[in-house]
C-alpha positions as a Markdown table, in Angstrom:
| # | Residue | x | y | z |
|---|---|---|---|---|
| 1 | Met | 125.0 | -133.8 | -41.2 |
| 2 | Pro | 123.4 | -135.3 | -44.3 |
| 3 | Ala | 124.1 | -139.0 | -44.9 |
| 4 | Asp | 125.8 | -138.4 | -48.3 |
| 5 | Thr | 128.3 | -135.9 | -46.9 |
| 6 | Pro | 131.7 | -137.6 | -46.2 |
| 7 | Lys | 133.0 | -137.3 | -42.7 |
| 8 | Ala | 136.5 | -135.7 | -42.1 |
| 9 | Cys | 139.6 | -137.9 | -42.0 |
| 10 | Pro | 140.7 | -138.2 | -38.4 |
| 11 | Val | 144.3 | -137.6 | -39.3 |
| 12 | Cys | 144.3 | -134.6 | -41.7 |
| 13 | Gly | 140.6 | -133.4 | -41.8 |
| 14 | Lys | 140.1 | -133.9 | -45.6 |
| 15 | Pro | 136.9 | -135.7 | -46.7 |
| 16 | Ala | 137.0 | -139.5 | -46.2 |
| 17 | Gln | 137.1 | -141.7 | -49.3 |
| 18 | Pro | 134.9 | -144.8 | -49.5 |
| 19 | Ala | 137.9 | -147.1 | -50.3 |
| 20 | Thr | 139.8 | -146.0 | -47.2 |
| 21 | Arg | 137.0 | -144.9 | -44.9 |
| 22 | Pro | 137.2 | -143.4 | -42.3 |
| 23 | Phe | 140.5 | -142.0 | -43.8 |
| 24 | Cys | 141.0 | -140.0 | -46.9 |
| 25 | Ser | 143.9 | -142.1 | -48.2 |
| 26 | Ala | 146.1 | -145.1 | -47.5 |
| 27 | Arg | 148.8 | -142.8 | -46.3 |
| 28 | Cys | 146.5 | -141.4 | -43.5 |
| 29 | Arg | 145.4 | -144.9 | -42.7 |
| 30 | Asn | 149.1 | -145.9 | -42.2 |
| 31 | Val | 149.9 | -142.8 | -40.2 |
| 32 | Asp | 147.0 | -143.8 | -37.8 |
| 33 | Leu | 148.3 | -147.4 | -37.6 |
| 34 | Gly | 151.8 | -146.1 | -36.8 |
| 35 | Arg | 150.4 | -143.9 | -34.0 |
| 36 | Trp | 148.8 | -147.0 | -32.4 |
| 37 | Ile | 151.9 | -149.1 | -32.8 |
| 38 | Gly | 154.1 | -146.4 | -31.5 |
| 39 | Gly | 152.0 | -145.8 | -28.4 |
| 40 | Thr | 150.8 | -142.3 | -29.3 |
| 41 | Tyr | 147.2 | -143.6 | -28.7 |
| 42 | Ala | 146.4 | -145.4 | -25.6 |
| 43 | Ile | 143.3 | -146.8 | -24.0 |
| 44 | Pro | 143.1 | -145.6 | -20.3 |
| 45 | Gly | 143.2 | -148.2 | -17.6 |
| 46 | Gln | 145.4 | -149.9 | -15.1 |
| 47 | Pro | 148.7 | -151.2 | -16.4 |
| 48 | Ala | 148.7 | -154.9 | -17.2 |
| 49 | Gly | 149.4 | -157.1 | -14.2 |
| 50 | Glu | 147.9 | -154.8 | -11.5 |
| 51 | Glu | 144.6 | -156.7 | -11.7 |
| 52 | Asp | 146.4 | -160.0 | -10.9 |
| 53 | Glu | 148.2 | -158.5 | -7.9 |
| 54 | Asp | 144.9 | -157.1 | -6.5 |
| 55 | Ala | 143.3 | -160.6 | -6.8 |
| 56 | Glu | 146.2 | -162.2 | -4.8 |
| 57 | Arg | 145.8 | -159.9 | -1.8 |
C-alpha cells in the first residue's frame, strides 16, 4: 500500500483522517473508546488475581 494512501478506519472502514487517525472521525474514535470501556474488546489472559493464587501455592 503506498505511504500516501490513508488506511481504513477500524470502526467503519472509511479512509482515516489525519486529525483523528487511525479513525475517520471523532464519532468513530468515541465508538471505539466505548467498546473498550464496555468490555467488547478484551486482551486475552488469566483473570486478575489468579497469578497471586498460583504464587501462594
